[in-house]
Each structure stands twice: as structure tokens, then as C-alpha cells.
One Martini backbone bead per residue (centre of mass of N, CA, C, O) as a GRO file, in nm:
protein
  268
    1MET     BB    1   0.580   7.691   5.810
    2LYS     BB    2   0.322   7.531   5.844
    3ARG     BB    3   0.175   7.658   5.606
    4LEU     BB    4   0.379   7.569   5.385
    5PHE     BB    5   0.344   7.263   5.421
    6VAL     BB    6   0.040   7.247   5.365
    7ALA     BB    7   0.052   7.368   5.081
    8GLY     BB    8   0.235   7.146   4.959
    9VAL     BB    9   0.048   6.907   5.004
   10ALA     BB   10  -0.190   7.015   4.843
   11PHE     BB   11  -0.044   7.042   4.573
   12GLY     BB   12   0.034   6.745   4.544
   13ALA     BB   13  -0.254   6.632   4.546
   14LEU     BB   14  -0.332   6.784   4.280
   15MET     BB   15  -0.101   6.657   4.087
   16VAL     BB   16  -0.139   6.349   4.076
   17PRO     BB   17  -0.385   6.322   3.886
   18ALA     BB   18  -0.252   6.468   3.648
   19LEU     BB   19  -0.013   6.275   3.609
   20ALA     BB   20  -0.181   6.016   3.574
   21ALA     BB   21  -0.326   6.113   3.315
   22ASP     BB   22  -0.049   6.139   3.145
   23MET     BB   23  -0.009   5.846   3.175
   24ALA     BB   24   0.044   5.551   3.039
   25PRO     BB   25  -0.072   5.259   3.012
   26ALA     BB   26  -0.020   4.950   3.080
   27PRO     BB   27   0.069   4.694   2.916
   28TYR     BB   28  -0.112   4.423   2.736
   29TYR     BB   29  -0.064   4.071   2.750
   30LYS     BB   30  -0.166   3.801   2.568
   31ALA     BB   31  -0.183   3.484   2.605
   32PRO     BB   32  -0.121   3.220   2.437
   33LEU     BB   33  -0.267   2.965   2.297
   34PRO     BB   34  -0.282   2.651   2.324
   35ALA     BB   35  -0.235   2.373   2.175
   36PRO     BB   36  -0.421   2.137   2.068
   37VAL     BB   37  -0.529   1.829   2.229
   38TYR     BB   38  -0.574   1.504   2.106
   39SER     BB   39  -0.737   1.215   2.100
   40TRP     BB   40  -0.682   0.874   1.971
   41THR     BB   41  -0.920   0.749   2.088
   42GLY     BB   42  -1.100   0.533   1.863
   43VAL     BB   43  -1.320   0.531   1.596
   44TYR     BB   44  -1.254   0.486   1.239
   45ILE     BB   45  -1.280   0.632   0.913
   46GLY     BB   46  -1.185   0.592   0.550
   47VAL     BB   47  -0.961   0.695   0.290
   48ASN     BB   48  -0.771   0.582  -0.009
   49ALA     BB   49  -0.463   0.651  -0.209
   50GLY     BB   50  -0.240   0.523  -0.485
   51TRP     BB   51   0.039   0.296  -0.521
   52ALA     BB   52   0.109  -0.006  -0.720
   53GLY     BB   53   0.382  -0.253  -0.715
   54SER     BB   54   0.588  -0.475  -0.819
   55SER     BB   55   0.803  -0.753  -0.671
   56ASP     BB   56   0.937  -0.988  -0.836
   57ASN     BB   57   0.719  -1.104  -1.070
   58THR     BB   58   0.805  -1.421  -1.158
   59ILE     BB   59   0.770  -1.647  -1.411
   60THR     BB   60   0.775  -1.999  -1.391
   61ASN     BB   61   0.878  -2.280  -1.597
   62THR     BB   62   0.754  -2.620  -1.627
   63GLY     BB   63   0.824  -2.952  -1.775
   64THR     BB   64   0.661  -3.246  -1.926
   65ASP     BB   65   0.748  -3.573  -2.064
   66ASN     BB   66   0.674  -3.901  -2.250
   67GLY     BB   67   0.822  -3.767  -2.500
   68PRO     BB   68   0.902  -3.630  -2.787
   69GLY     BB   69   0.831  -3.285  -2.849
   70GLY     BB   70   0.738  -3.123  -2.610
   71LEU     BB   71   0.719  -2.885  -2.372
   72GLY     BB   72   0.978  -2.972  -2.228
   73SER     BB   73   1.160  -2.951  -2.478
   74ALA     BB   74   1.107  -2.652  -2.540
   75LEU     BB   75   1.228  -2.553  -2.275
   76ALA     BB   76   1.513  -2.682  -2.301
   77LEU     BB   77   1.564  -2.517  -2.589
   78GLY     BB   78   1.421  -2.214  -2.555
   79LEU     BB   79   1.129  -2.181  -2.697
   80ILE     BB   80   1.055  -2.149  -2.399
   81PRO     BB   81   1.048  -1.969  -2.134
   82SER     BB   82   1.149  -2.024  -1.799
   83SER     BB   83   1.130  -1.701  -1.759
   84VAL     BB   84   0.913  -1.418  -1.648
   85GLY     BB   85   0.907  -1.069  -1.624
   86LEU     BB   86   0.619  -0.917  -1.447
   87SER     BB   87   0.558  -0.602  -1.433
   88HIS     BB   88   0.366  -0.367  -1.221
   89SER     BB   89   0.152  -0.064  -1.228
   90GLY     BB   90  -0.079   0.141  -1.018
   91PHE     BB   91  -0.384   0.194  -0.893
   92ILE     BB   92  -0.501   0.267  -0.552
   93GLY     BB   93  -0.830   0.220  -0.383
   94GLY     BB   94  -1.028   0.306  -0.075
   95GLY     BB   95  -1.094   0.167   0.252
   96GLN     BB   96  -1.127   0.225   0.619
   97ILE     BB   97  -1.106   0.064   0.950
   98GLY     BB   98  -1.068   0.160   1.308
   99TYR     BB   99  -0.863   0.135   1.619
  100ASN     BB  100  -0.767   0.340   1.894
  101TRP     BB  101  -0.517   0.328   2.174
  102GLN     BB  102  -0.419   0.544   2.426
  103VAL     BB  103  -0.193   0.426   2.668
  104SER     BB  104  -0.030   0.700   2.641
  105PRO     BB  105   0.119   0.997   2.568
  106ALA     BB  106   0.322   0.816   2.347
  107TRP     BB  107   0.111   0.568   2.295
  108VAL     BB  108  -0.028   0.356   2.023
  109LEU     BB  109  -0.291   0.137   1.966
  110GLY     BB  110  -0.402  -0.085   1.685
  111VAL     BB  111  -0.664  -0.146   1.433
  112GLU     BB  112  -0.683  -0.245   1.074
  113ALA     BB  113  -0.911  -0.226   0.792
  114ASP     BB  114  -0.892  -0.300   0.434
  115PHE     BB  115  -1.016  -0.206   0.091
  116ASP     BB  116  -0.901  -0.252  -0.252
  117GLY     BB  117  -0.864  -0.126  -0.568
  118LEU     BB  118  -0.727  -0.198  -0.900
  119SER     BB  119  -0.526  -0.028  -1.164
  120GLY     BB  120  -0.285  -0.160  -1.393
  121THR     BB  121  -0.214  -0.447  -1.239
  122ASN     BB  122  -0.067  -0.562  -1.518
  123GLY     BB  123   0.077  -0.833  -1.727
  124SER     BB  124   0.256  -0.915  -2.042
  125PHE     BB  125   0.398  -1.196  -2.248
  126THR     BB  126   0.563  -1.260  -2.568
  127SER     BB  127   0.691  -1.556  -2.728
  128ALA     BB  128   0.881  -1.602  -3.037
  129PHE     BB  129   0.939  -1.874  -3.265
  130PRO     BB  130   1.022  -1.892  -3.605
  131GLY     BB  131   1.205  -2.118  -3.687
  132THR     BB  132   1.333  -2.415  -3.846
  133PRO     BB  133   1.409  -2.684  -4.035
  134ALA     BB  134   1.382  -2.861  -3.748
  135ILE     BB  135   1.178  -2.635  -3.624
  136VAL     BB  136   0.890  -2.527  -3.535
  137PRO     BB  137   0.684  -2.283  -3.492
  138MET     BB  138   0.632  -2.070  -3.191
  139SER     BB  139   0.423  -1.964  -2.904
  140SER     BB  140   0.409  -1.755  -2.598
  141THR     BB  141   0.186  -1.664  -2.318
  142PHE     BB  142   0.188  -1.423  -2.039
  143SER     BB  143   0.001  -1.355  -1.731
  144HIS     BB  144  -0.071  -1.085  -1.482
  145GLU     BB  145  -0.281  -1.015  -1.177
  146LEU     BB  146  -0.416  -0.743  -0.964
  147ASP     BB  147  -0.739  -0.646  -0.832
  148THR     BB  148  -0.727  -0.696  -0.515
  149LEU     BB  149  -0.698  -0.551  -0.167
  150GLY     BB  150  -0.646  -0.675   0.169
  151THR     BB  151  -0.638  -0.587   0.527
  152LEU     BB  152  -0.517  -0.702   0.863
  153ARG     BB  153  -0.395  -0.479   1.122
  154GLY     BB  154  -0.154  -0.381   1.324
  155ARG     BB  155  -0.065  -0.105   1.558
  156LEU     BB  156   0.240   0.090   1.637
  157GLY     BB  157   0.269   0.400   1.819
  158PHE     BB  158   0.444   0.722   1.812
  159LEU     BB  159   0.453   1.035   1.986
  160SER     BB  160   0.629   1.320   1.902
  161SER     BB  161   0.349   1.450   1.929
  162PRO     BB  162   0.021   1.489   1.993
  163ASN     BB  163  -0.030   1.498   1.646
  164TRP     BB  164   0.212   1.279   1.596
  165LEU     BB  165   0.215   0.960   1.423
  166TRP     BB  166   0.432   0.682   1.450
  167TYR     BB  167   0.419   0.369   1.256
  168ALA     BB  168   0.371   0.024   1.281
  169THR     BB  169   0.277  -0.252   1.050
  170GLY     BB  170   0.083  -0.571   1.058
  171GLY     BB  171  -0.035  -0.878   0.869
  172LEU     BB  172  -0.298  -0.948   0.685
  173ALA     BB  173  -0.335  -1.068   0.339
  174TYR     BB  174  -0.550  -1.011   0.044
  175GLY     BB  175  -0.624  -1.133  -0.302
  176GLU     BB  176  -0.690  -1.098  -0.646
  177THR     BB  177  -0.546  -1.340  -0.853
  178LYS     BB  178  -0.371  -1.374  -1.179
  179ILE     BB  179  -0.307  -1.640  -1.427
  180GLY     BB  180  -0.159  -1.686  -1.761
  181SER     BB  181  -0.141  -1.938  -2.035
  182SER     BB  182   0.014  -2.003  -2.365
  183TRP     BB  183   0.023  -2.221  -2.666
  184SER     BB  184   0.157  -2.210  -3.008
  185CYS     BB  185   0.129  -2.473  -3.288
  186PRO     BB  186   0.021  -2.495  -3.608
  187THR     BB  187   0.247  -2.724  -3.730
  188CYS     BB  188   0.178  -2.928  -3.558
  189ALA     BB  189   0.142  -3.291  -3.468
  190PRO     BB  190  -0.080  -3.172  -3.365
  191PRO     BB  191  -0.216  -2.892  -3.321
  192GLY     BB  192  -0.127  -2.627  -3.088
  193ASN     BB  193  -0.360  -2.449  -2.826
  194PRO     BB  194  -0.306  -2.413  -2.525
  195THR     BB  195  -0.484  -2.310  -2.224
  196ALA     BB  196  -0.452  -2.110  -1.910
  197SER     BB  197  -0.616  -2.029  -1.591
  198SER     BB  198  -0.599  -1.830  -1.278
  199SER     BB  199  -0.842  -1.753  -1.010
  200ASN     BB  200  -0.782  -1.611  -0.681
  201THR     BB  201  -0.768  -1.603  -0.331
  202SER     BB  202  -0.499  -1.469  -0.178
  203VAL     BB  203  -0.283  -1.547   0.106
  204GLY     BB  204  -0.097  -1.338   0.347
  205TRP     BB  205   0.132  -1.068   0.400
  206THR     BB  206   0.217  -0.763   0.597
  207LEU     BB  207   0.449  -0.471   0.592
  208GLY     BB  208   0.501  -0.147   0.776
  209GLY     BB  209   0.450   0.220   0.751
  210GLY     BB  210   0.395   0.554   0.920
  211VAL     BB  211   0.218   0.875   0.914
  212GLU     BB  212   0.014   1.081   1.144
  213TRP     BB  213  -0.214   1.368   1.129
  214LYS     BB  214  -0.380   1.568   1.369
  215PHE     BB  215  -0.586   1.857   1.272
  216ALA     BB  216  -0.831   1.745   1.442
  217ALA     BB  217  -1.039   1.593   1.650
  218ALA     BB  218  -1.158   1.398   1.385
  219TRP     BB  219  -0.893   1.451   1.205
  220SER     BB  220  -0.681   1.272   0.962
  221VAL     BB  221  -0.354   1.219   0.808
  222LYS     BB  222  -0.182   0.983   0.583
  223VAL     BB  223   0.132   0.797   0.535
  224GLU     BB  224   0.208   0.483   0.356
  225TYR     BB  225   0.379   0.159   0.375
  226LEU     BB  226   0.361  -0.159   0.186
  227TYR     BB  227   0.436  -0.500   0.213
  228VAL     BB  228   0.338  -0.770  -0.014
  229ASP     BB  229   0.254  -1.129   0.042
  230LEU     BB  230   0.063  -1.387  -0.157
  231GLY     BB  231   0.227  -1.588  -0.282
  232SER     BB  232   0.146  -1.864  -0.481
  233GLN     BB  233   0.071  -1.931  -0.840
  234SER     BB  234  -0.098  -2.161  -1.073
  235ASP     BB  235  -0.068  -2.317  -1.403
  236THR     BB  236  -0.187  -2.569  -1.655
  237ILE     BB  237  -0.075  -2.715  -1.954
  238GLY     BB  238  -0.171  -2.931  -2.234
  239TYR     BB  239  -0.012  -3.182  -2.464
  240THR     BB  240  -0.119  -3.397  -2.731
  241TYR     BB  241   0.092  -3.663  -2.898
  242ALA     BB  242   0.032  -3.935  -3.014
  243PRO     BB  243   0.106  -4.128  -2.734
  244PHE     BB  244   0.164  -3.844  -2.605
  245THR     BB  245   0.250  -3.626  -2.323
  246SER     BB  246   0.222  -3.283  -2.197
  247SER     BB  247   0.352  -3.014  -1.979
  248MET     BB  248   0.287  -2.675  -1.826
  249THR     BB  249   0.405  -2.484  -1.548
  250SER     BB  250   0.295  -2.181  -1.397
  251THR     BB  251   0.469  -1.951  -1.167
  252VAL     BB  252   0.380  -1.710  -0.906
  253ASN     BB  253   0.493  -1.441  -0.699
  254GLU     BB  254   0.308  -1.225  -0.493
  255ARG     BB  255   0.462  -0.899  -0.498
  256ASP     BB  256   0.421  -0.578  -0.319
  257ASN     BB  257   0.404  -0.218  -0.345
  258ILE     BB  258   0.277   0.035  -0.113
  259VAL     BB  259   0.157   0.376  -0.178
  260ARG     BB  260  -0.028   0.593   0.054
  261VAL     BB  261  -0.312   0.789   0.123
  262GLY     BB  262  -0.507   0.920   0.410
  263LEU     BB  263  -0.847   0.969   0.544
  264ASN     BB  264  -0.968   1.040   0.874
  265TYR     BB  265  -1.266   0.965   1.087
  266LYS     BB  266  -1.382   1.016   1.406
  267ILE     BB  267  -1.682   0.884   1.541
  268TRP     BB  268  -1.568   0.808   1.876
   0.00000   0.00000   0.00000
């Protein structure tokens, strides 16, 4: 009996390695790599491009006379329009520089400055009065343009995930704005053809928001909207018909909508 038991143990010892050799190895599962988490704190530079369009940029005209038959009278009779809606839209593009400070895992503060050039953001309108037996023919032309735009803004952002920043932004805005007006009356006595134009750097404010995605440690892309108000701008033309004088002042409020995309690179 003892010999039988010893023989069984020996046989089992010989069989274990053979059975182990026939068994498949336990499967190995590699844990997925965690998504990279990038810091938003640092200085960045970038480029942007998009669309700029006017928002209710209406030219209003007012006139004064110290005698009959001047520009004020023409406005009162509707021979010159008292208001002209000049909408415009076109391309905007330029660059930006800024700084972000990630104050907590979910919040980012920042400041950004940008400067853009614009193309196609101008408009003009001509009104012609053909004349009647009692009133001579005349015409008037008005123009309006936005050539450049810059902003200096603060940003307050919320991170919906480590790489997605939703932000509100607002601050100073400035731009080169132009307005022009002219009036022509060839058969007036004396003939009238006064013109005026004004070009200056207008200063106002901007407010908007956007979303930015950091797709690499140093790179991010954004989409944003800005509403810009650069205040009012005027020009004045005068017409003298001795011994009287008259004038017409044209005024426009520069308000624009900006939609653009940007690419940023964090330099440190």
C-alpha cells in the first residue's frame, strides 16, 4: 500500500509540468494611457482670421441755414436723405499676444491684445434728386469705412475639461474709421460741389466670448465672437450762396460684429 501511494505521488509530480505546459498563458491587458493634461499658464502668440460686419451703422444728416435754399432746406424737403443705412462686411485678419494664468483646475484668467487689418468693410450710397420746375436737380453721396481694428481685453475662462476652455472677454477697442460726404448742385447759383471727409483713430469698447481647445502642450485653436462699439464720428460740408451760408453734418456710430478663428502657440 505504501509503495502504491509513493508511486502515485511520483506520477503526479511528473504530470504537473506536462499539464502546465499545455495550459495557455494568462491574458495580459495593458492599461490605456491617460489623456495628456496641459497647463494653460504662460505667454502665447498667434494669428487669427474671420469675418467682420457692421451693426446698424446709419449715417444721420443735420443741416443749418441762415437764409432760404441752403443745405438745411434741402434736408427738410427730403432732397437730401436725413439718414442713410450703410452696412458693410468683409475679411478680418491679424495677430494676437496674451498671457493665461490657470488659477485653479477649473478657472483661467488672462489678458490678450490683438491688431487686425480689414478688407471690404466699407460702404457708400448716392441719392439723386432729378429736379422739378421749382427745384433744381442735386445729388449727395455718403461713404463709411473701417480699415483697422485692435483690442486690449481681459479674459475669464472655465475649463469644462482639462483641454477645453470656455471664456468671456471684454475691454478696450480702437480702429481707423472713415466717413465721407459730398453734395452736388451744378445749376445752383453759385454752383455747389462741397465735399468733406474724416479719418481718425476711434476708441471704444468690445465684449464677447469664445471657446479654445488645447490639442498639444504648446498649441491651441479658438473660435470667438466680439461686439465692437467705436463711438461716433462726423464730418461737415458747407455751401455759401451770398450773402447766406449753410452746412450739413453727417454722423455715424461705428458698431461691428466680429467672428474669427485663431491659432495660438505658447512660447513659455
